[in-house]
C-alpha atoms as an extended CHARMM CRD file, in Angstrom:
* protein
*
       119  EXT
         1         1  MET       CA             40.3070000000      -17.2930000000       10.4630000000  PROA      1               0.0000000000
         2         2  SER       CA             42.5170000000      -18.2780000000        7.5400000000  PROA      2               0.0000000000
         3         3  ILE       CA             42.7890000000      -21.6550000000        5.8960000000  PROA      3               0.0000000000
         4         4  PHE       CA             45.1070000000      -21.6970000000        2.9110000000  PROA      4               0.0000000000
         5         5  GLY       CA             44.5780000000      -17.9880000000        2.3510000000  PROA      5               0.0000000000
         6         6  PHE       CA             40.7850000000      -18.1060000000        2.5890000000  PROA      6               0.0000000000
         7         7  ARG       CA             39.4510000000      -15.7410000000        5.2170000000  PROA      7               0.0000000000
         8         8  THR       CA             35.9400000000      -15.5200000000        6.6530000000  PROA      8               0.0000000000
         9         9  ARG       CA             34.3420000000      -12.7560000000        8.6460000000  PROA      9               0.0000000000
        10        10  SER       CA             33.1650000000      -13.1900000000       12.1690000000  PROA      10              0.0000000000
        11        11  ALA       CA             29.6190000000      -14.3760000000       12.8340000000  PROA      11              0.0000000000
        12        12  GLU       CA             29.0090000000      -11.1770000000       14.8120000000  PROA      12              0.0000000000
        13        13  ARG       CA             29.9520000000       -9.0210000000       11.8350000000  PROA      13              0.0000000000
        14        14  ASP       CA             27.6990000000      -11.0510000000        9.5210000000  PROA      14              0.0000000000
        15        15  ALA       CA             24.8320000000      -10.7740000000       12.0170000000  PROA      15              0.0000000000
        16        16  ALA       CA             25.2880000000       -6.9910000000       12.2620000000  PROA      16              0.0000000000
        17        17  THR       CA             25.3710000000       -6.6620000000        8.4740000000  PROA      17              0.0000000000
        18        18  ASP       CA             22.2170000000       -8.7410000000        8.1240000000  PROA      18              0.0000000000
        19        19  ALA       CA             20.4390000000       -6.8250000000       10.9120000000  PROA      19              0.0000000000
        20        20  GLY       CA             21.2070000000       -3.5130000000        9.2200000000  PROA      20              0.0000000000
        21        21  ARG       CA             20.0290000000       -4.7840000000        5.8620000000  PROA      21              0.0000000000
        22        22  PHE       CA             16.7740000000       -6.1920000000        7.2750000000  PROA      22              0.0000000000
        23        23  ASP       CA             16.1710000000       -3.0140000000        9.2610000000  PROA      23              0.0000000000
        24        24  ARG       CA             16.5070000000       -0.9020000000        6.0800000000  PROA      24              0.0000000000
        25        25  LEU       CA             14.1380000000       -3.2320000000        4.2430000000  PROA      25              0.0000000000
        26        26  SER       CA             11.6130000000       -3.0760000000        7.0750000000  PROA      26              0.0000000000
        27        27  ARG       CA             11.7550000000        0.7480000000        7.1010000000  PROA      27              0.0000000000
        28        28  LEU       CA             11.3040000000        0.8730000000        3.3240000000  PROA      28              0.0000000000
        29        29  LEU       CA              8.2600000000       -1.3910000000        3.4700000000  PROA      29              0.0000000000
        30        30  GLY       CA              6.8480000000        0.8330000000        6.2280000000  PROA      30              0.0000000000
        31        31  GLU       CA              7.4410000000        3.9760000000        4.1530000000  PROA      31              0.0000000000
        32        32  LEU       CA              5.7500000000        2.4380000000        1.1070000000  PROA      32              0.0000000000
        33        33  THR       CA              2.7680000000        1.3680000000        3.2280000000  PROA      33              0.0000000000
        34        34  GLN       CA              2.5000000000        4.8840000000        4.6360000000  PROA      34              0.0000000000
        35        35  GLU       CA              2.6360000000        6.4300000000        1.1240000000  PROA      35              0.0000000000
        36        36  ILE       CA             -0.1760000000        4.1570000000        0.0030000000  PROA      36              0.0000000000
        37        37  SER       CA             -2.2290000000        4.9500000000        3.1110000000  PROA      37              0.0000000000
        38        38  ILE       CA             -1.8740000000        8.6960000000        2.5050000000  PROA      38              0.0000000000
        39        39  GLU       CA             -2.9180000000        8.3160000000       -1.1430000000  PROA      39              0.0000000000
        40        40  LYS       CA             -5.8300000000        6.0840000000       -0.1390000000  PROA      40              0.0000000000
        41        41  ALA       CA             -7.0870000000        8.5410000000        2.5010000000  PROA      41              0.0000000000
        42        42  GLY       CA             -7.0410000000       11.4350000000        0.0280000000  PROA      42              0.0000000000
        43        43  LEU       CA             -8.7860000000        9.3540000000       -2.6090000000  PROA      43              0.0000000000
        44        44  GLU       CA            -11.4380000000        8.2070000000       -0.1480000000  PROA      44              0.0000000000
        45        45  ASN       CA            -12.2080000000       11.8480000000        0.7040000000  PROA      45              0.0000000000
        46        46  ARG       CA            -12.5860000000       12.7570000000       -2.9500000000  PROA      46              0.0000000000
        47        47  TYR       CA            -14.6770000000        9.6080000000       -3.5060000000  PROA      47              0.0000000000
        48        48  ARG       CA            -17.1180000000       10.5720000000       -0.7390000000  PROA      48              0.0000000000
        49        49  SER       CA            -17.3880000000       14.1060000000       -2.1050000000  PROA      49              0.0000000000
        50        50  ALA       CA            -18.0590000000       12.8750000000       -5.6400000000  PROA      50              0.0000000000
        51        51  ALA       CA            -20.6330000000       10.3730000000       -4.4040000000  PROA      51              0.0000000000
        52        52  ALA       CA            -22.4400000000       13.0570000000       -2.4270000000  PROA      52              0.0000000000
        53        53  ASP       CA            -22.4230000000       15.4420000000       -5.3890000000  PROA      53              0.0000000000
        54        54  ALA       CA            -23.7430000000       12.7080000000       -7.6830000000  PROA      54              0.0000000000
        55        55  ALA       CA            -26.5040000000       11.8120000000       -5.2060000000  PROA      55              0.0000000000
        56        56  PHE       CA            -27.6410000000       15.4320000000       -4.9470000000  PROA      56              0.0000000000
        57        57  LEU       CA            -27.6170000000       15.8290000000       -8.7090000000  PROA      57              0.0000000000
        58        58  VAL       CA            -29.5740000000       12.6180000000       -9.2710000000  PROA      58              0.0000000000
        59        59  ASP       CA            -32.1250000000       13.7640000000       -6.6900000000  PROA      59              0.0000000000
        60        60  ALA       CA            -32.3820000000       17.1400000000       -8.4230000000  PROA      60              0.0000000000
        61        61  ILE       CA            -32.7590000000       15.5200000000      -11.8220000000  PROA      61              0.0000000000
        62        62  GLU       CA            -35.5350000000       13.2490000000      -10.5520000000  PROA      62              0.0000000000
        63        63  ASN       CA            -37.4010000000       16.0710000000       -8.8410000000  PROA      63              0.0000000000
        64        64  ASP       CA            -36.7540000000       19.1730000000      -10.8880000000  PROA      64              0.0000000000
        65        65  GLY       CA            -35.8700000000       18.1030000000      -14.3820000000  PROA      65              0.0000000000
        66        66  VAL       CA            -32.5600000000       19.9590000000      -14.4670000000  PROA      66              0.0000000000
        67        67  SER       CA            -30.4600000000       20.7830000000      -17.4970000000  PROA      67              0.0000000000
        68        68  ASP       CA            -28.5500000000       18.4320000000      -19.7640000000  PROA      68              0.0000000000
        69        69  ARG       CA            -25.3870000000       19.8870000000      -18.2560000000  PROA      69              0.0000000000
        70        70  SER       CA            -26.3530000000       18.4380000000      -14.8830000000  PROA      70              0.0000000000
        71        71  ARG       CA            -27.0120000000       15.0670000000      -16.4970000000  PROA      71              0.0000000000
        72        72  ASP       CA            -23.5760000000       15.1990000000      -18.1220000000  PROA      72              0.0000000000
        73        73  ARG       CA            -22.0580000000       16.0380000000      -14.7500000000  PROA      73              0.0000000000
        74        74  VAL       CA            -23.7030000000       12.9540000000      -13.2100000000  PROA      74              0.0000000000
        75        75  GLU       CA            -22.1540000000       10.8100000000      -15.9280000000  PROA      75              0.0000000000
        76        76  GLU       CA            -18.7430000000       12.3880000000      -15.2610000000  PROA      76              0.0000000000
        77        77  LEU       CA            -19.1000000000       11.8190000000      -11.5230000000  PROA      77              0.0000000000
        78        78  THR       CA            -20.2060000000        8.2300000000      -12.0830000000  PROA      78              0.0000000000
        79        79  ALA       CA            -17.1470000000        7.5380000000      -14.2460000000  PROA      79              0.0000000000
        80        80  ALA       CA            -14.8920000000        9.1980000000      -11.6500000000  PROA      80              0.0000000000
        81        81  ILE       CA            -16.4580000000        7.1370000000       -8.8410000000  PROA      81              0.0000000000
        82        82  LEU       CA            -15.8690000000        3.9110000000      -10.7700000000  PROA      82              0.0000000000
        83        83  ARG       CA            -12.2220000000        4.8650000000      -11.3710000000  PROA      83              0.0000000000
        84        84  CYS       CA            -11.8590000000        5.6730000000       -7.6650000000  PROA      84              0.0000000000
        85        85  GLU       CA            -13.2690000000        2.2930000000       -6.6950000000  PROA      85              0.0000000000
        86        86  LYS       CA            -10.7760000000        0.5200000000       -8.9580000000  PROA      86              0.0000000000
        87        87  ARG       CA             -7.8660000000        2.5480000000       -7.6100000000  PROA      87              0.0000000000
        88        88  LEU       CA             -8.9450000000        2.0240000000       -3.9890000000  PROA      88              0.0000000000
        89        89  ASP       CA             -9.1360000000       -1.7120000000       -4.6220000000  PROA      89              0.0000000000
        90        90  LEU       CA             -5.6470000000       -1.6980000000       -6.1520000000  PROA      90              0.0000000000
        91        91  LEU       CA             -4.2500000000        0.3050000000       -3.2290000000  PROA      91              0.0000000000
        92        92  SER       CA             -5.8140000000       -2.1280000000       -0.7600000000  PROA      92              0.0000000000
        93        93  ARG       CA             -4.2140000000       -5.0170000000       -2.5850000000  PROA      93              0.0000000000
        94        94  GLN       CA             -0.8460000000       -3.2340000000       -2.5430000000  PROA      94              0.0000000000
        95        95  VAL       CA             -1.0970000000       -2.7710000000        1.2320000000  PROA      95              0.0000000000
        96        96  SER       CA             -1.9490000000       -6.4510000000        1.5770000000  PROA      96              0.0000000000
        97        97  VAL       CA              1.0960000000       -7.4920000000       -0.4700000000  PROA      97              0.0000000000
        98        98  LEU       CA              3.3680000000       -5.2010000000        1.5310000000  PROA      98              0.0000000000
        99        99  SER       CA              1.9190000000       -6.5990000000        4.7420000000  PROA      99              0.0000000000
       100       100  GLY       CA              2.7580000000      -10.0810000000        3.5220000000  PROA      100             0.0000000000
       101       101  PHE       CA              6.3020000000       -8.9690000000        2.7170000000  PROA      101             0.0000000000
       102       102  ARG       CA              6.6810000000       -7.4580000000        6.1850000000  PROA      102             0.0000000000
       103       103  GLN       CA              5.3990000000      -10.6440000000        7.8470000000  PROA      103             0.0000000000
       104       104  GLY       CA              7.6830000000      -12.7680000000        5.7160000000  PROA      104             0.0000000000
       105       105  LEU       CA             10.6310000000      -10.5680000000        6.6200000000  PROA      105             0.0000000000
       106       106  ALA       CA              9.7720000000      -10.7290000000       10.3200000000  PROA      106             0.0000000000
       107       107  ASP       CA              9.5100000000      -14.5280000000       10.1260000000  PROA      107             0.0000000000
       108       108  PHE       CA             12.8080000000      -14.7810000000        8.2620000000  PROA      108             0.0000000000
       109       109  VAL       CA             14.5870000000      -12.5620000000       10.7840000000  PROA      109             0.0000000000
       110       110  ALA       CA             13.1480000000      -14.5000000000       13.7150000000  PROA      110             0.0000000000
       111       111  GLN       CA             14.2110000000      -17.8180000000       12.2020000000  PROA      111             0.0000000000
       112       112  SER       CA             17.6750000000      -16.4600000000       11.4220000000  PROA      112             0.0000000000
       113       113  ARG       CA             18.1830000000      -15.3170000000       14.9970000000  PROA      113             0.0000000000
       114       114  THR       CA             17.2550000000      -18.7020000000       16.4050000000  PROA      114             0.0000000000
       115       115  GLY       CA             19.6810000000      -20.4180000000       14.0540000000  PROA      115             0.0000000000
       116       116  ASN       CA             16.9480000000      -22.2530000000       12.1550000000  PROA      116             0.0000000000
       117       117  ASP       CA             17.3480000000      -22.3930000000        8.4160000000  PROA      117             0.0000000000
       118       118  PRO       CA             14.6260000000      -20.0300000000        7.0740000000  PROA      118             0.0000000000
       119       119  ARG       CA             14.2410000000      -22.1340000000        3.9240000000  PROA      119             0.0000000000
């Protein structure tokens, strides 16, 4: 439609453009969540392994009086475990934020489709 040379696109075209944009954003948020989940799963496996190794070493130290090298290894494992816990916490928070983004996007899209102003 043209009024004094000003043209607007059809509502259908705008809706299709918006739908494509929101779909891409939803897929991206899903990909990021999946990346974080993969990293988290790998880190959790390494965390469990380090915790088991540390537990066995502590038990050996308490029972057998092992070398200083074993004591140093326990300290290394303890530091690694603490770093893992911090990283796992950060990854969990990232997933939570992305989940909030996805819910906000879903709400926005639903409101847009019903014609309600999402603001």
